[in-house]
C-alpha positions as semicolon CSV with decimal commas, in nm:
position;residue;x (nm);y (nm);z (nm)
1;M;7,736;-2,269;27,764
2;R;7,933;-2,076;28,050
3;K;8,206;-2,405;28,002
4;R;8,230;-2,386;27,650
5;G;8,306;-2,006;27,641
6;S;8,543;-2,106;27,944
7;I;8,717;-2,378;27,702
8;G;8,709;-2,161;27,399
9;A;8,876;-1,886;27,580
10;L;9,147;-2,105;27,702
11;V;9,194;-2,293;27,352
12;I;9,213;-1,903;27,243
13;A;9,499;-1,816;27,486
14;L;9,705;-2,126;27,426
15;S;9,709;-2,089;27,058
16;V;9,806;-1,699;27,087
17;S;10,086;-1,800;27,367
18;S;10,182;-2,083;27,139
19;L;10,248;-1,813;26,824
20;F;10,416;-1,572;27,043
21;A;10,659;-1,860;27,187
22;G;10,731;-1,938;26,793
23;C;10,809;-1,549;26,734
24;A;11,061;-1,564;27,026
25;A;11,244;-1,872;26,858
26;E;11,227;-1,728;26,505
27;Q;11,382;-1,389;26,646
28;K;11,660;-1,589;26,830
29;C;11,723;-1,868;26,598
30;G;11,599;-1,757;26,231
31;L;11,309;-1,923;26,022
32;E;11,482;-2,245;25,995
33;G;11,491;-2,262;26,385
34;C;11,760;-2,319;26,618
35;P;12,060;-2,494;26,484
36;G;12,213;-2,785;26,632
37;D;12,523;-2,840;26,836
38;A;12,737;-2,910;26,513
39;Q;12,594;-2,625;26,330
40;I;12,675;-2,423;26,604
41;T;13,048;-2,516;26,626
42;A;13,089;-2,447;26,250
43;K;12,930;-2,145;26,253
44;V;13,143;-1,998;26,533
45;E;13,452;-2,163;26,389
46;S;13,393;-1,979;26,085
47;L;13,329;-1,667;26,269
48;L;13,627;-1,694;26,424
49;N;13,865;-1,806;26,111
50;Q;13,718;-1,463;25,966
51;H;13,966;-1,316;26,215
52;S;14,314;-1,373;26,144
53;E;14,445;-1,275;26,487
54;V;14,197;-1,567;26,636
55;G;14,211;-1,800;26,348
56;T;14,290;-2,159;26,440
57;E;14,442;-2,107;26,794
58;V;14,100;-2,105;26,951
59;S;13,917;-2,468;26,980
60;V;13,532;-2,455;26,984
61;Q;13,313;-2,731;27,089
62;T;12,952;-2,711;27,138
63;L;12,696;-2,930;27,383
64;D;12,339;-2,839;27,464
65;R;12,395;-2,484;27,254
66;V;12,667;-2,375;27,531
67;V;12,987;-2,304;27,341
68;Y;13,306;-2,410;27,487
69;L;13,627;-2,214;27,357
70;S;13,988;-2,360;27,450
71;G;14,351;-2,265;27,332
72;Y;14,599;-1,992;27,354
73;V;14,613;-1,638;27,245
74;S;14,871;-1,388;27,292
75;A;14,660;-1,107;27,401
76;G;14,362;-1,057;27,595
77;E;14,200;-0,853;27,368
78;I;14,218;-1,146;27,152
79;R;14,060;-1,372;27,380
80;A;13,769;-1,126;27,410
81;T;13,703;-1,095;27,027
82;A;13,700;-1,485;26,994
83;E;13,438;-1,466;27,315
84;D;13,225;-1,199;27,144
85;L;13,227;-1,338;26,799
86;A;13,106;-1,708;26,935
87;R;12,804;-1,500;27,166
88;T;12,682;-1,349;26,803
89;A;12,641;-1,720;26,656
90;P;12,277;-1,844;26,604
91;G;12,183;-2,090;26,884
92;V;12,448;-1,998;27,141
93;S;12,303;-1,975;27,489
94;R;12,607;-1,944;27,656
95;V;13,005;-1,903;27,619
96;V;13,241;-2,079;27,830
97;D;13,593;-1,949;27,793
98;T;13,921;-2,118;27,877
99;I;14,123;-1,968;27,640
100;A;14,451;-1,902;27,806
101;V;14,685;-1,571;27,724
102;T;15,014;-1,629;27,672
103;H;15,294;-1,376;27,713
C-alpha cells in the first residue's frame, strides 16, 4: 500500500511541475507558444521598421531563438534602440548586436 501512495504522490508532483512549466512558457511566449525563428525575425523587423531612425538600416537574422543584428547606423543611441527593440520580441532568448556606428 505504501508503494501506491508514493507513486500517486510522484504522479501528482510531476503533474504540478508540468503545469507550472507550461505557465512559464505561456508568460514568455503567449498562449500560442513560442514562435519559430522566421516569426521572430519578422516581428523584430516589424518593430525596427516602426522607428524611422532604425528602419531598414539594420538586418535581422534568427537562429535557435537568438537574434543577430547587423548593419550600419549613424549613432550609438540608434544601435541601442535596435537592440532594445529586438529583446522585446516574443520568443527571443538572446540578442547578438554587431551593428556598426558610422560617423
